[in-house]
C-alpha positions as CSV (number, residue, x, y, z in Angstrom):
1,X,77.3,92.2,120.6
2,X,79.4,94.8,118.8
3,X,78.3,98.2,117.4
4,X,74.9,98.6,115.7
5,X,75.1,102.1,114.3
6,X,78.2,104.0,113.3
7,X,78.8,107.6,112.2
8,X,81.4,107.5,109.5
9,X,83.2,110.8,109.1
10,X,84.7,110.9,105.6
11,X,82.4,108.1,104.5
12,X,82.2,109.4,101.0
13,X,86.0,109.0,100.4
14,X,88.0,106.0,99.3
15,X,88.5,104.0,102.5
16,X,85.4,105.5,104.2
17,X,83.0,104.4,101.5
18,X,84.4,100.8,101.6
19,X,83.9,100.9,105.4
20,X,80.3,102.0,104.9
21,X,79.7,99.1,102.4
22,X,81.3,96.6,104.8
23,X,79.2,97.9,107.7
24,X,76.0,97.5,105.8
25,X,77.0,94.1,104.5
26,X,77.6,93.0,108.1
27,X,74.1,94.1,109.1
28,X,75.1,97.3,110.8
29,X,73.7,100.8,110.2
30,X,76.1,103.5,108.8
31,X,75.5,107.2,108.6
32,X,78.0,109.2,106.5
33,X,79.2,112.6,107.6
34,X,81.3,114.2,104.8
35,X,81.9,117.7,103.4
36,X,82.4,116.2,99.9
37,X,85.6,118.2,99.4
38,X,87.3,115.1,98.1
39,X,84.6,112.4,98.6
40,X,81.8,111.6,96.2
41,X,78.1,111.3,96.7
42,X,77.9,108.4,94.3
43,X,80.3,106.4,96.5
44,X,77.8,106.4,99.4
45,X,75.9,103.2,98.8
46,X,72.5,103.0,100.5
47,X,73.5,104.9,103.7
48,X,72.2,108.4,104.8
49,X,74.6,111.2,103.9
50,X,74.9,114.2,106.1
51,X,76.8,117.0,104.3
52,X,79.0,118.7,106.9
53,X,82.5,119.5,108.0
54,X,84.1,117.9,111.0
55,X,85.4,121.4,112.1
56,X,81.8,122.6,112.4
57,X,80.9,121.6,116.0
58,X,77.2,122.2,115.6
59,X,76.9,120.3,112.4
60,X,78.6,117.3,114.1
61,X,76.3,117.7,117.1
62,X,73.2,117.8,115.0
63,X,74.2,114.6,113.2
64,X,75.0,112.8,116.4
65,X,71.7,113.9,118.0
66,X,69.7,112.8,115.0
67,X,71.3,109.4,114.4
68,X,72.6,108.5,117.9
69,X,75.5,106.3,116.8
70,X,77.2,103.8,119.1
71,X,80.6,104.7,117.7
72,X,82.4,107.0,115.3
73,X,84.8,106.0,112.5
74,X,87.0,108.9,111.4
75,X,88.4,109.0,107.9
76,X,88.0,112.7,107.1
77,X,91.6,113.8,106.7
78,X,93.8,115.3,104.1
79,X,96.2,112.7,102.9
80,X,98.4,113.9,100.1
81,X,101.9,114.2,101.6
82,X,103.2,116.9,99.2
83,X,100.2,119.1,99.9
84,X,100.9,118.9,103.6
85,X,104.4,120.2,103.0
86,X,103.1,123.1,100.9
87,X,100.1,123.9,103.2
88,X,100.8,122.7,106.7
89,X,98.3,125.2,108.2
90,X,95.5,123.5,106.1
91,X,96.7,120.1,107.2
92,X,96.8,120.9,110.9
93,X,93.4,122.7,110.6
94,X,91.6,119.7,109.1
95,X,93.5,116.7,110.5
96,X,94.1,117.9,114.0
97,X,91.6,120.7,114.7
98,X,88.9,118.7,112.9
99,X,89.6,115.5,114.8
100,X,89.6,117.5,118.1
101,X,86.2,119.0,117.3
102,X,84.7,115.7,116.3
103,X,86.1,114.1,119.5
104,X,84.9,116.8,121.8
105,X,81.4,116.9,120.5
106,X,80.9,113.1,120.4
107,X,82.0,112.9,124.1
108,X,79.7,115.8,125.0
109,X,76.9,113.8,123.4
110,X,77.7,110.6,125.2
111,X,79.5,108.7,122.4
112,X,82.7,107.2,123.7
113,X,84.0,104.8,121.0
114,X,86.2,106.2,118.3
115,X,88.0,104.3,115.5
116,X,90.7,106.4,114.0
117,X,92.3,106.2,110.5
118,X,96.0,106.5,111.3
119,X,99.1,105.6,109.3
120,X,102.4,103.9,109.3
121,X,103.9,107.3,108.4
122,X,104.0,108.0,112.2
123,X,107.0,105.7,112.4
124,X,109.1,107.8,109.9
125,X,112.2,106.0,108.7
126,X,112.0,102.7,110.6
127,X,114.9,101.3,112.7
128,X,114.0,97.8,111.7
129,X,111.6,95.7,109.7
130,X,109.0,94.5,109.9
131,X,107.5,97.5,111.7
132,X,106.0,96.7,115.1
133,X,103.8,99.0,117.2
134,X,106.5,99.6,119.8
135,X,109.0,101.2,117.4
136,X,109.8,104.9,118.0
137,X,107.3,107.4,116.4
138,X,109.4,109.8,114.3
139,X,107.3,111.0,111.4
140,X,109.1,112.9,108.7
141,X,106.1,114.6,107.0
142,X,103.4,117.0,108.1
143,X,100.9,114.3,107.2
144,X,102.5,111.8,109.6
145,X,102.9,114.4,112.3
146,X,99.2,115.3,112.2
147,X,98.2,111.7,112.6
148,X,100.6,111.2,115.5
149,X,99.2,114.3,117.2
150,X,95.7,112.9,117.0
151,X,96.9,109.6,118.4
152,X,98.5,111.5,121.3
153,X,95.3,113.5,121.8
154,X,93.3,110.2,122.0
155,X,95.7,108.7,124.5
156,X,95.5,111.8,126.8
157,X,91.7,111.9,126.4
158,X,91.3,108.2,127.2
159,X,93.2,108.6,130.4
160,X,91.0,111.5,131.5
161,X,87.6,110.3,130.3
162,X,85.7,107.2,129.4
163,X,86.9,107.4,125.8
164,X,87.8,104.1,124.1
165,X,89.7,104.3,120.8
166,X,91.3,102.2,118.2
167,X,94.1,103.9,116.2
168,X,94.6,101.8,113.1
169,X,97.9,102.4,111.3
170,X,97.6,101.7,107.6
171,X,100.3,100.6,105.3
172,X,99.5,101.0,101.6
173,X,95.7,100.9,101.1
174,X,95.0,99.6,97.6
175,X,92.5,97.9,95.3
176,X,88.7,98.4,95.0
177,X,85.4,96.9,96.0
178,X,85.2,93.3,94.6
179,X,81.8,94.1,93.1
180,X,83.3,97.1,91.2
181,X,80.9,99.6,92.6
182,X,83.4,101.8,94.4
183,X,87.1,102.4,94.2
184,X,89.9,104.9,94.3
185,X,89.0,108.4,92.8
186,X,91.5,110.9,94.2
187,X,92.0,114.1,92.2
188,X,94.8,114.5,91.6
189,X,95.7,110.8,91.9
190,X,99.1,110.2,93.4
191,X,98.9,106.4,94.2
192,X,100.9,103.9,92.3
193,X,98.3,101.3,91.2
194,X,95.6,103.6,89.7
195,X,98.2,105.5,87.8
196,X,99.9,102.3,86.6
197,X,96.5,101.0,85.4
198,X,95.9,104.3,83.5
199,X,99.3,104.0,81.9
200,X,98.8,100.4,80.9
201,X,95.4,101.2,79.4
202,X,96.9,103.9,77.3
203,X,95.0,106.6,79.1
204,X,97.8,108.4,80.8
205,X,101.5,109.1,80.6
206,X,104.1,106.5,81.3
207,X,104.7,105.7,85.0
208,X,107.6,107.3,86.6
209,X,109.7,104.7,88.4
210,X,111.7,106.6,91.1
211,X,115.0,104.7,91.6
212,X,116.1,101.2,90.7
213,X,119.2,101.1,92.8
214,X,117.8,100.4,96.2
215,X,119.1,97.4,98.1
216,X,116.1,95.2,97.4
217,X,115.6,92.1,95.2
218,X,115.0,94.2,92.0
219,X,116.3,97.6,93.0
220,X,112.9,99.2,93.6
221,X,111.2,100.2,96.8
222,X,109.2,97.6,98.8
223,X,105.8,98.3,100.3
224,X,103.1,96.4,102.2
225,X,99.8,96.6,100.2
226,X,96.5,96.0,102.0
227,X,93.2,95.6,100.1
228,X,90.8,98.4,101.0
229,X,88.0,95.9,101.8
230,X,90.3,94.1,104.3
231,X,91.0,97.5,105.9
232,X,87.3,98.1,106.1
233,X,86.6,94.8,107.8
234,X,89.4,95.5,110.4
235,X,87.6,98.7,111.3
236,X,84.4,96.8,112.1
237,X,86.4,94.3,114.2
238,X,88.0,97.1,116.1
239,X,84.7,98.9,116.8
240,X,83.3,95.6,118.1
241,X,86.3,95.0,120.3
242,X,85.8,98.4,121.9
243,X,82.1,97.7,122.4
244,X,82.8,94.4,124.1
245,X,85.0,95.7,126.9
246,X,87.2,98.4,128.2
247,X,90.5,99.5,126.8
248,X,91.9,101.0,123.6
249,X,94.0,99.7,120.6
250,X,96.9,101.0,118.6
251,X,97.5,98.5,115.8
252,X,99.2,98.1,112.4
253,X,97.1,97.2,109.4
254,X,99.3,95.5,107.0
255,X,99.9,92.0,105.7
256,X,103.5,91.4,106.7
257,X,104.4,90.8,103.0
258,X,106.3,93.4,101.0
259,X,106.2,93.8,97.2
260,X,108.5,95.9,95.0
261,X,107.4,98.6,92.6
262,X,108.4,96.4,89.7
263,X,106.3,93.5,91.1
264,X,103.3,95.8,91.3
265,X,103.8,96.9,87.7
266,X,104.0,93.2,86.7
267,X,100.7,92.6,88.5
268,X,99.1,95.5,86.7
269,X,100.3,94.1,83.4
270,X,98.6,90.8,84.3
271,X,95.3,92.6,85.2
272,X,95.2,94.7,82.1
273,X,96.8,92.3,79.6
274,X,99.2,95.0,78.4
275,X,102.7,96.1,79.6
276,X,102.9,99.1,81.9
277,X,104.9,101.8,80.2
278,X,107.4,103.4,82.6
279,X,110.4,105.7,82.6
280,X,113.2,105.5,85.1
281,X,113.7,108.6,87.3
282,X,116.1,109.5,90.1
283,X,115.2,108.5,93.6
284,X,112.7,110.8,95.4
285,X,113.9,112.4,98.6
286,X,112.3,110.8,101.6
287,X,111.3,107.5,100.0
288,X,112.1,104.7,102.5
289,X,113.7,101.6,101.1
290,X,111.1,99.3,102.5
291,X,108.0,99.6,104.7
292,X,106.5,96.3,105.9
293,X,104.1,95.7,108.8
294,X,104.4,93.2,111.6
295,X,100.7,92.3,111.9
296,X,101.1,90.0,114.9
297,X,99.5,92.2,117.5
298,X,96.5,93.0,115.2
299,X,95.8,89.4,114.5
300,X,95.9,88.5,118.2
301,X,93.7,91.5,119.2
302,X,91.1,91.3,116.5
303,X,91.4,87.8,114.9
304,X,91.9,89.7,111.6
305,X,93.4,87.9,108.6
306,X,93.4,89.8,105.3
307,X,91.5,87.8,102.6
308,X,92.0,89.9,99.5
309,X,95.5,91.4,99.8
310,X,97.5,89.4,97.3
311,X,98.7,91.6,94.5
312,X,96.7,90.0,91.7
313,X,93.4,90.5,93.7
314,X,94.3,94.0,94.5
315,X,95.2,95.0,90.9
316,X,92.4,92.9,89.4
317,X,89.8,94.6,91.6
318,X,91.2,98.0,90.9
319,X,91.2,97.3,87.1
320,X,87.5,96.2,87.2
321,X,86.5,99.4,88.9
322,X,88.6,101.7,86.7
323,X,87.8,99.9,83.5
324,X,84.1,100.7,84.1
325,X,84.8,104.2,85.2
326,X,87.0,104.9,82.2
327,X,84.7,103.0,79.8
328,X,87.5,100.9,78.4
C-alpha cells in the first residue's frame, strides 16, 4: 500500500521541495515543516506549510498531531561544508540535536517510519571505487560526521524501539524540476552547475576550476551526479518499502557513472549555447580524486533506476529553471 501522508521536514529547500512535488504527483499527501532559514515559501507547491524548527519539540508535536503523517522525511540540515568547519556547534545543534528532537517526538506520537537525507560524505576518502555501502565510514568533515552520527542514532533507536528508517546516502544532487517550477536556490551558492550556468550566461564571475592534474581522463575531479527528481522518487520508494514490511535501509543514491568537472562544463555550454568561462586554480585541500556510487544494493532493494540523471538532462533542466529565475 505504501505511505499516504508524509511530514517533510525541510520541505521548502532544494531536495525537500522536489520530494514534495514528487509525493503529490504520486497521489500522496505532503505536509511541509520548515523554519525557512534557507528554504523558500514559493518552492512549496500546493502542500500545507507549517513554519517551525525541528529543534522545537512542541512545534514538531503540534504538526504531527494536526496532520497525523504515516512517515517523516527529514531534509532539514545545514549542508555547506565550509560553514561546518567554521561553525561546528551550529552544525551539531541543527543536524544532530534537531534530528534527535524530531525523532523523539515522532516516536512519542506513534510515527515510526523515518526517511533520512544522508550523504556519501560519511565514507570520507574511499578505499576503492565504486563506493559500496559496506565501506568503512570515515568522514573528514563536520558535515559528514553529523550525518554519520544521525545514522548511528537511527541504528541504535531501531534496535530498541519499533523505528524503521531509510538512510539514503546522496552523491551529487543536481538539476531542477523538469517543469521549471523549482530548482536550486542556495545563498550563497557553492554547487558547480548553478555557478557554471551563471558564468556561461555572463551573470557571474568565471568558474574556478580547482586542479587539472588529477589522475583522471582529463585531469579534473570525477563525481557521480544524480538528478534531484530521481532522488525525490527514491525517497518515495524507500518510504513505501518501510511501510510494506519490517526492517531498515542504508543505501547509496547515485548512478554508478562518474563525470569530470570539464565534462560538466561542456554540458553547461551545450545547455546555454555559450562557453563556460573558467580560470585554473590550485587543487583544494580535501577534494577527493573521484567519488562514484555502487548503486547495486539500492536497485535491488527499491527497484529504483534513475531516469533523468544524464548530464545533458541535468544541466538542461537546471538552465530552464535558472533562465526563468534570472530573466535571461
